[in-house]
N, C-alpha and C positions, 0 to 999 in steps of 0.2 A: 504494500500500500504506500502510496506517496504521502509523505507527511505534509500537513497543511503548513504553509509558510505565511506568516502575517508580516506586513511591512510597517505596521504601526504598533505602538504600545497597546496592551489590552484595554487600558482605560482611556484611550484616545477617543475624542469625539470631534467630528468635522465641524468647521464653521457653518453657520446657518446657510450661507450661500453656496457652500461646496456640494458637489455631486459625489456621493460615495460609490465607488466602483469595485467590483470583484473581477478577477481574471482566472479563468480555468482553461489550462492547456497542458498537455503532457510533456511538452518541450520547455525546458527551463529557459533556453535562449529566447524563445518566442515570448514567454511571459515577461522576461526582462525588457525586451524590445517594446512590447505593448505598454508596460509600466512607464518606461521612459517617455514614450510619446504622450501618454495621457497626462502624466504629471508635469509636462511642459506647460500645461494650461492650469493657471492658478485656481480655476473654478472646479477642478477635478482632483479627487484624492483617491488613490488605490488603497483599499482597506484590507485586502487579503487576496491570497492566491491559492489555487488548488491544481493538482496534477492528475486526478482521476475522480471517479464517481464518489467514492467514500469521502475523500477530502473536500469535495464540493459540498456535500451535505454538511460537513463540519463548518465550512466557510459560511454557508447560508445561516446555520444556527447561531454562529458567533456574531456575525456582522450585519446580516440582512441588508446588503448593499442596495442602493436605488437601482443600479444598472449592473448587469452581469455580462461580461464578454466571455463567451464559452466556445471552445472548439467543437464543431459539429461531429468530430470523430473522437471525442474524449473517451479514453479507455473505460470500459465497463458500461457504456451506454451509447446512445446515438442521438442525433439532433432532436427528433420528436420526443423521445423518452426523456431527454434532458429538460426540455421545455416543460413537460408535465411534472417532472421532479421538482423543478423550481417553483411551479405553481403550488405544489403540495407543501413544500417546506418554507417558502417565503413568498406568499402570494403577491406582495407589493413590489417585488423585484422584477424589473423589466429586463428581458433577455435579448441580447444581440448575438446571433450565431456567427461564428467565424469559420470559413472553409477555405481550402486550397482551390486555386483556379481549376476549373474542370469538374468541380464537385457540385455543380448546380442541381443535380438530382436530389440533393439533401434539402434544398431550399423549400420546396412546397410542403413536405410533411412537417418541417419545423415551424413554418408560419401557421399552418393549420392547427398545430398543437399549442400555439400561444406565443411564439417568439415575436418580438416587436420589431426586429430588424435582422438583416442578413448582409454581411460584408465579406468580401474575399480578403485573404491575408496579404495580398499584394496591393491593397488599397493605399492611397496616399495618406500621410499622417494627418493632414487637415481634414480629410474625409472621415477618418476614424474619430477624431475629436468632435467634429460636427455631428456625427452619428450619435455619439454618447449624449451630447447636449440635447439633440432633438428628441431622443427616446425618453430622457429624463423629463422633458417638457410635455410628455404625453403624445408625441408624434411618432411616426414610423421612419425607419431608415433602410434604404436598399442601395447598394452600390450600383452604378450604371449597368455593369455586367450582369448583376443579379436581377435587376429590373428587366433587362432584355430577355433573360432566361424565363422569368415569370410570365412575361407577355406571351412567349411561345407556348406556354402551357395552356393558354386560354383559346388556342386555335382548336376548334372542335371539342368544346366542353361536352362531356357525356350527358345525354338527355336526362337521365335520372337525377344527376347532380344539379343540372340547370333547373329542373322542375322543383326540386327541393328548395333551392335558393330562392326561386320566385315565390314560393309559398311563404317563405320567411319574410321576404321583402314586403309582401302584401299586408303583413301585420302592422306596417308603419303608416303613420299619417302622411298626408301629402307633404307637409313641411319637413317631416323627418326624412322622407325620400329625397327632398331637395338637398338637405344637409348631407345625406349619404352619397349623393351623386358627386358633390364637391370633395367629400372625404375620400372617395374611391379614386379621385384624380390626384390625390396627394396634397390637397390644399390644407393649410394650417387653419386653426380656428379664426385667426385674425382675417385671413383672406375670405373664409366662408362668411364671416360677419359682414364684410364689405359687400360681397356679392349679393347677399340676401337681405341687406339693410337691417341687420340685427346687431344687438350688443354681443360682445364676446361671451358674457355670462349666459346669455340665452343660447348661444351656440353650444357651449359646454353642457348645458342642461339637455339640449336636443341630442347631443352625442351620447350622453349618459343613458338617456331613455332608449335610443335606438340600439345601443349595445346590449341593453337588457332584453329588449324584445327579440333581437336576433340571436341571443344566447352567446354573445362574444365576450372575450376577455379584453380585447384591445381593438384599436382602429385597423390594424392590419387584417385581422380576421373578418371584420366588417367589410373591408374593401374587397377581400376575396369573394365573399358572398355576393357583393354587388356585381363583381365581374362575372361570376358564375351565372347570375340571374340575367345579365344583359351585357355580354362581352363587347358589344359595339356601343354601349352607353344607354342610359335610360331614355 
């Protein structure tokens, strides 16, 4: 078993404005590189690291980070199973999956299972930092390469899945469907508010209600349902 490595004292608490982040990858050098990139941003603090499933559970129990960067091929689990594990042990922690280029097949199951983002390990440093900040703010993040792979998956959505998604979308009010349309296009709350002439507080309330009605944990899952229901747009 890989021993959990914490990078801060046990009694350390981040500043109110800091984003606490956990890193889980079986390669020590990868973890060190990610930690260095993230901590170059003063608004991000890495609170713990893990190298396998067991030490990840320990990390979640000790630190409950706001955001977790986790290898989609972490020993002892897989992307979808890891997302479910985090939901079980630390429901408030938002997951960003990391994968090697060419591992796009891991993307869809991980997002379906509740991951809030997916980045490839060759992403630029700025993209990594921006992704953490976006997910911490309640948005989603996909690297351009991951987004292209995801779009490809919606060519020829199976009829049964499309019908199921449409039934779920029909549970929404007209205004909630309007919000979902913008959400599915990757628009942040501020942009949705401007487009629909609403306050950001109202948009947050609509998003919360539509997530509940759709049975989703986050915006990514809602966007996937929207795309299943209407791949060409509502």
